[in-house]
N, C-alpha and C positions, 0 to 999 in steps of 0.2 A: 542526434543522439538524445537520450532521455535527459530532460532538463533537471536542474538542481532541486526543483520543487518535489519531484517524485523521489529524489534521493534523500531528502531531508524530512520535510514536514510530515509527509504521509507515512514515513517509516514508524514514527513514534505515535502518530495520531490515529492512523488507519490500519496499520499492519496487523494489529491484533483483532480487528473487527472482521473476522471471517468465520464461516460456519465451522462447527466442530464435529468430530466423530466420537465413537465410543472409546472407553479406556479399559485397561486390564489391571488397574490398581484402584484402591478405595477413593471415591470422590465424596467430598463433604459440601453441604450447603447448610447455612446457619440461619436461624430466625431470632435475631437479637431483640431485646426489649427496647422500649423508647429510651430508658435511662442509659442503656449501653450505647445506643446511637448518639445520644447527646455527648457522651464521653469520647466518642470516636472522632470528634472534630480535630482538625490540624491545619496548619498554615506553614508550608515548607518551601524553601528556595533551593534550586539546583544549578550547578554548572553543567553545561552540555558539551560533550567532548566527542571528537571523531578520531578514533584510534590514538588517544592520548593527547590530542591537540584541541584546545578549547575553541569552540565555535559558536557559543550562544548560552542561553540560560532558560530556565523554566521555573514556574511557580505553580504549585498544586495545593489547593486548600478546600476544606469542607467544614460545615458546621451549621448551627441554627442561627437564623437572622431574619428579623422582620416577619415572623409568623410562618416561615417555611424552612426546610432544610436546603442548603445551597452547596453546590459542588462546582469548582472552577479549575480549568487547566489552561496555562498560558505557556507557549513555546516561542522563543525568539531566536532566530538563526542568522548568522553572518557567514556567508559561504562564498566560495569562488569556484567557477567552472569555466574552463577555456578562457581564463583571464578576466572574466566578467564578475564583478562583485554583486552579490545578491543579499538583500536584507529582507527576511521573511518573518511573518508573524502568523501564528495559529492560536486562536482563543476559543474555548468552549465553556459555556456557562449553563448550568442546569438548576432548576428549582423542583422540589418534591414536597408532597403532603407531609404534615407532621404526625399523621395518624397512619396506622398499618392499613395497607401494605406499603405505605410511603411511596406512592406512585408518582411518576413524572408529571409535573405540571407544565413546565416550559423548557425550551432548549434554545440557545443562541450559539451560532457558530460563525466565526470570522476567519477567513484565510486570505492573507494579503501578501503580495510579493511585488515590490516596485509600485507601479501604478495600476496593477491588476488586483481586483478584489472580488471575493465571493462571500455573501452572507446568507445564512439560512436562519429563519426565526420560526419557532413552532410554539403554538399555544393550545392547551387542551380546551376543547369545546364539547362538553357532554361526553359522548362516546367516541369522539374523533379528535384529531388534531388539525388545526388550520396551520398549514406550512407556507411561509412566504419566502421566496428566493429573490435576492437582490443582487444584481450585477450591472455591468455597463449597459446592458440592453434594457434595463428597467426593473420592474417589480412584477412577479407573478405569484399566484396563489393556487393552492390545491388542498383538498382534504385527504388526510392519511388516517389509517387505522391506529388504534391505541397500541402502544409498544410496551411490553412488560419489563421496562427498565426502571429500577427503583433506587432509592437512596442506599438501601442495603448493598446493592451491586456496586454503587459508586465508592463505598468505603469498605468493601469486602475484605481487602487486605488486612484490615484491622484485626481480623479473626484468625490470622495465620498462627497465633499463639495457641490455638486450640487443636492444631493438627499434631498427629503422631508422625514419626519418621516414616517416609514412604507413602503417607496419605497425601491427598491433593485437594485443593480448593478450586472449584469452578467459578469463575467470575463471568459477569456479562459486561460487555462494552457496547457502546452505541455510536454509530456514525450518522449524524442528522442529515448529511448530504444524501447518502444512499438510503436512508431510513432503514438501516440494517443493524441487527445485533450480531456481535461476535461472542465467542465463549472461550477465551484463553484459560489454560489450566496452570495453576501454580502448585508444583509438587515439592514438598518439603524434603530436602536432601541432607540438611545438617543443621544443628543448632548448638550454640555454645555461648559462653560468657566471655566478653572482652572488656578492656578498658577503653572507653571512648571519651576523649577530653578529660581523662583522669577519673571517670566515673564507671564502675562496673555496669555493663550493658549486655542484656541477653539479645543475641542476634539470631536471625533465621535465614538460612540460605536456601533459595528455591530455584528449581528448573522451570522455565516458562515454555509451555507448549502451545502452539497455535496452528490455525488452518484446518482444512478438511482432514488432513492426515495427522493432526496434532503432533507435528514434528517440532524439534527443538528450535525455539525462536530466540532464546537468550537465558540469562541468569540474573537473579537479583538477591540483594542482601537487605534485610528489613529489621527494624528494632521491635521491641515488645509491643509497640502501638501499631505495628504494621506499616509504619512510615518508611519510605524508601531511603536507604543509606547509599546504595549504589545499585544501578540497574543497567544491564548491558543487553541491547537488542541486536541480534544478527551479527554480533562482532563488529558492527559498523559505528553505532552511536551509543553513548553511555551517559547516564545522568549520575551526578555525585552530589550528595547533600552538602550545601555550603551556606554560610551566612549571606544575606541579601547583597551586601556591598561587594563581597568577593564574587558571588554568582554573576553579577552584572558586568564584571571586568572581562569582557570577551572581545577578541579581535577576529578578523576574517580568517577563515580556515585556509589550509592549503588547497590546491586545485583538485576538486572532486573528480573532474573528468579524467585527469591524468591518473589519479589514484585508482580509478575504477577500471582501467584497461586490463585485459587479459592477454598477456604476451604469447606469441607463438614462435617456434624456432626456425621455421622455413616459410617462405612466401606461398600463397595460394593462387596468385594470379587474379584475374577478373572474377569477383565473387558471383556475378550474374551467370557465369558459365558453369558453376559448381553444382552438380546434380546429386553427387554422393560424396560424403566426407567422413573419414574416420580419424579421430584424434585421441591421443593419450592425454588424460587430464591429471594435472598435479595441483598442489595447494590444498589447504585445509578445507576448502569448500567442495572438493571433489565428491565427498560422501553425501552431499545434499543434492547433487544433480540427479534428476529422475528421468525415467523413460516416459515417452508420451507419443503414441502414434508413430510417425516417421522417425522419431528420435529414440534411439535405443542406448541404454547405459548398462554396462556390465563390468565385472571385476574378474581378471584373469591373472593368476600367479601374483596376486597382491597389487596389481596395477589396474587403474580405472580407465575405461575407454568410453567414448561416446561416438555413435554413428548416426548421421542424418542422411536419409535416403528419400528424396522428394517423390520418388515413384511409389513409395509405400502409402497405403491408405491411412487416413487419420482415424481416430477413435469415433465411435458412434456418439451422437449428441443425445444426452439424457433429457427427459422432460424438464427437470429442474434447471439444467443448463440452458435449455431453450428459453424458458421463462425469463431467466436473468439476462440473457443476451438480447431480449426484445424490450426490456424495461426502459422507460424514460426516467431520467434522473435529473437532479439539479445541474449536473455537469454535461450530460448527454441528453439534450432536450429534443428527443426524437419525435414528440408529438407537436412541436411548435410549427405553425404554418410556414415560416420561412425555411425551416429545415426540410419540411415536406416538399415545398415548391422547388428548392434547389436540387433535391434528390430526383424529382420528376424531370427537371430540366436536364440533369446530367445523364439520364437513362432514356431519353426520348429516342424512339426507333428500335429499342430492344424488345425481345419477344419471350425471354425466359430468365430464370434467376441467374444462371451462369453468365449470360450476356450482360445482365444488369451489374453483377459483381465486377466483371471485367471493365465495364464502362465507368464504374465508380472509382476503381483503382486508378485508371488513366486520368479521370477528371480531377480527383483530389491531388494527384501528383502535380498536375499543371496549375490548379487553383491556388494551392498553398506554396508561396515562394519560400525557398529554403532560407531560414534565418535562425541561427541557434539562440535559444534562450528568450524567445518572444513571450512565452509563459502565459498564453491565453488559458483561462481556467474552464471555459465552457465551449460547447459546440458553436453557439451563436457568436461568441467572441472570435473564434477562428474564422467564421464566415465574414465578420467585419474586418479583421486585421489582414486576412489573406497572406499571412506570414507565419513561419514557425518551424520547429524541428520535428522529429518523429512523434513527439507527444501530441502536437497539434494535428499532424497528418492522421494519426490513428484515432484521435478523438473525433475529428470531423467525419472520417470514414465510418466509424461506428454509428454516429448519429444518422448519416444518410442511409446506411443499410437498414437500421431499425425503423426509420421513417417509412421504408418500403416493405416492412414486414419480414426482412431478412435477418435471422439471428446472427449477431456479430459481437465479438468481445475483443478487448485489447490483450496483448500478450507482451510479457517483459522478458528480456534476456540480453544476449550479446550477439553481435554480427561482425563479420570481418570488415575492417576499415580499409586497408590498402597495403600493398607490398612495401610502400615507403614507411608506414608506421609499424608494420609487422606486428599487428595487434588486433584483437577484437575489442569493441567498445560497447557500452550500454546502449540498448536500442529498444524501441517499442514498435510492434506491428499488430496485425489483426488475424483473427480466425473467424471464418464465416461457415455457416452450414450449407453444404451442397450435397444433395442426395443422401441426407441423413448423417453425414460425417463432417467433422471439423477439417477445414482446409485453410492453410496459412497463406496469407497474401500480405504484400508490403506496398502500401500506397506511397510511402516516402520515396522508395526507390523504383516505383512504377513496375512492380512485379506481380503479375496475376497469380503466380505460384512462387512463394518465397524460396529463394535459393537455399542450398544446403549449408551455408555458413551461418544460418540463423540457429543459435543454440538457445533453446527455450528454458527459462527458469520457472515460469508459472504465469498465471493470469491475475495475480494480486501484486500490488506494489511491494508488499512485504517479501514475496518470493524473489523479487528483483534485488531488494536490499540485502538479503541474507547471503547472496552469492557474489555480488559485485565486488571486484577487487580481491577475491579470495581464491581465484583459480588461475591456472596457466595451462597452455596447451603445447603438445608436441605432435607435429604432423605425422600421420601414419600412411594415409592414402587419400587421393581425391580423384574424381573423374567428372 
């Protein structure tokens, strides 16, 4: 099942870093002066909560220092999954020019969980960035194009006070690992004056929209400086403004694996034999479940249903999807010689793409020994560890496919666990391009065609987070 890293750190750090679509309400972008940016600095601490239970803390700060503008985010998590305690840290540090357009100068990202660690360092060199990735395999470098992420974007929430009700502010976020910009939208829903710590304070409540469909990702409450007072993402994690001493008083959370299960009323039998499944969906997350290829979602007489039929064709692969599904990243090092060599070894004797995909499914299933919570962060680490859960299986499978020029992406959702548990659990699998269409495969469970108990949430970690633990099922039919 999906490890706690995906459940926690990526939800707040990467969930909003996804491409965006158009809007049907007024969008605002502001061009503040240097003086306004100097006044926009802040240094705030937050308690991090999972459905009301404290499980970590965060610090977010910005301001001018040593001849540059600086922006830093730190998230510390103390989580439990399947009885295992996990202490995780995510830290991002950025510097920007002091003159317009206040362009990005450098970026530092650290993601650490237990003894696993991934670092990305980027320095601007003329019209490019030199990006260094550091992990257990060593250090690698590559040149990247300039990214239009500025200090104005980093502190953009400061300008929420300029919005009118119903208007929205488009922010840019940046993921140094994927070298990708996201564009969440903050739509002003309400503003009023309250007493905070005995002082009248003007607050601004916003809806947060994210992803390609700009669907609701959460809500936030901000003061007149645009500083977070409370921010709730996907109904799963929440930040609350607290003094530093209080913010750091965090203990380990309840078990995320158990909390994330989706119960079902009747057993389904061996999931590998399920080719078509119809379920009634309950819980507040039912409205966010979407149709995709073999998965169809509909509402009938006020009730929500999902059908998965593995005999139905998947959607056609778009050019943008194909490019993204072939890309080498700091996590999926598809161009590394070791990844390429292993992919060629695993597919020796095959003659076409379908045979290569099947060979890779069987190879990864055997190569990666099942071990929950191994938490390797990169494809190369999975190759070295040879252990992991569905996250490691799907990461290695994606890397091997891409190394052979086969478009492949990871998918997040739930899959049926067993009749004993009578529940679906968080899971990750893959989609590959075959004959121009997306086809679901599961290397964890050695399935060349993923069975119909795979309920797809999306292909971003945020898609996973917004639905996990918010739905339940009633069996309608299966065959």
